[in-house]
C-alpha positions in Angstrom: -11.8 45.6 -2.8 -8.5 47.0 -1.8 -5.6 44.9 -0.4 -6.4 45.4 3.3 -9.9 44.3 2.9 -8.7 41.2 1.0 -6.1 40.5 3.7 -8.7 40.8 6.5 -11.2 38.6 4.7 -8.6 35.9 4.0 -7.6 35.9 7.7 -11.3 35.5 8.8 -11.8 32.7 6.4 -8.6 30.9 7.6 -9.6 31.2 11.3 -13.1 30.0 10.5 -11.8 26.9 8.7 -9.3 26.1 11.4 -11.9 26.1 14.2 -12.2 22.7 16.0 -15.9 22.6 15.5 -15.5 22.4 11.8 -12.5 20.1 11.8 -14.1 16.9 13.0 -12.6 13.4 13.1 -13.9 10.9 10.6 -17.0 8.8 11.6 -16.3 5.5 13.3 -18.0 3.6 10.4 -15.5 5.0 7.9 -12.6 3.9 10.0 -13.9 0.3 9.9 -14.4 0.5 6.2 -10.8 1.8 5.9 -9.6 -1.2 8.0 -11.5 -3.6 5.7 -10.0 -1.9 2.6 -6.5 -2.2 4.1 -7.1 -5.9 4.8 -8.2 -6.5 1.2 -5.3 -4.6 -0.2 -2.9 -6.6 2.0 -4.3 -9.9 0.7 -4.0 -8.6 -2.9 -0.4 -7.6 -2.3 0.4 -11.0 -0.9 -1.1 -12.7 -3.9 0.8 -10.4 -6.3 4.0 -11.2 -4.4 3.4 -14.9 -4.7 2.8 -14.6 -8.4 6.0 -12.6 -8.9 8.0 -15.1 -7.0 6.7 -17.9 -9.2 7.4 -15.8 -12.3 10.9 -15.2 -11.0 11.5 -18.9 -10.5 10.2 -19.7 -14.0 12.5 -17.1 -15.5 15.5 -18.5 -13.6 14.7 -21.9 -14.9 14.4 -20.7 -18.4 17.7 -18.8 -18.1 19.5 -22.0 -17.0 17.9 -23.8 -20.0 19.2 -21.1 -22.4 22.7 -21.3 -20.9 22.6 -25.1 -21.4 21.7 -24.5 -25.1 24.6 -22.2 -25.5 23.0 -18.8 -25.1 25.1 -17.7 -22.1 24.5 -14.0 -22.1 20.7 -14.3 -22.6 20.5 -17.0 -20.0 22.4 -15.0 -17.4 20.2 -11.9 -18.1 17.1 -13.9 -17.7 18.4 -15.5 -14.5 19.2 -12.1 -13.1 15.7 -10.8 -14.0 14.2 -13.9 -12.3 16.2 -13.3 -9.2 15.1 -9.7 -9.1 11.4 -10.7 -9.5 11.7 -13.3 -6.8 13.1 -10.7 -4.4 10.5 -8.1 -5.3 7.8 -10.8 -4.8 9.1 -11.5 -1.3 9.0 -7.8 -0.5 5.5 -7.5 -1.7 4.3 -10.5 0.3 5.9 -8.9 3.5 4.3 -5.6 2.7 0.9 -7.3 2.2 1.1 -9.0 5.5 2.0 -5.7 7.2 -0.8 -3.8 5.5 -3.3 -6.6 6.4 -2.2 -6.4 10.0 -2.6 -2.6 10.0 -6.1 -3.0 8.6 -7.1 -5.5 11.3 -5.7 -3.1 14.0 -7.7 -0.2 12.5 -10.8 -2.3 12.4 -10.4 -3.5 16.0 -9.8 0.0 17.2 -12.9 1.3 15.5 -15.0 -1.6 17.0 -13.7 -0.9 20.5 -14.6 2.8 20.2 -18.0 1.8 19.0 -18.5 -0.4 22.1 -17.5 2.5 24.4 -20.2 4.7 23.1 
């Protein structure tokens, strides 16, 4: 094939793929599954955030203990790490709540479109 034939064929393929008949929206059942997945992911993120917060609190406590024993630099480092983990855990909890809410909205939206049909 020469270049022109290849060009014309690629143009035909591109138009065929971009036709609205072929580009369909996902099935409503899949949207509901996606909503449930998001909800589960949100719950998992919240749990992970709580664990990280607890870990951060433990690290801070251990850092204070080290400082009391005379290891000032190690204690400060561990305290800083604990504070960072607590902050990260809080962010993850917030993200989890947000993702869970998105999942619920997606699920409700798919249920309402199912009822209309």
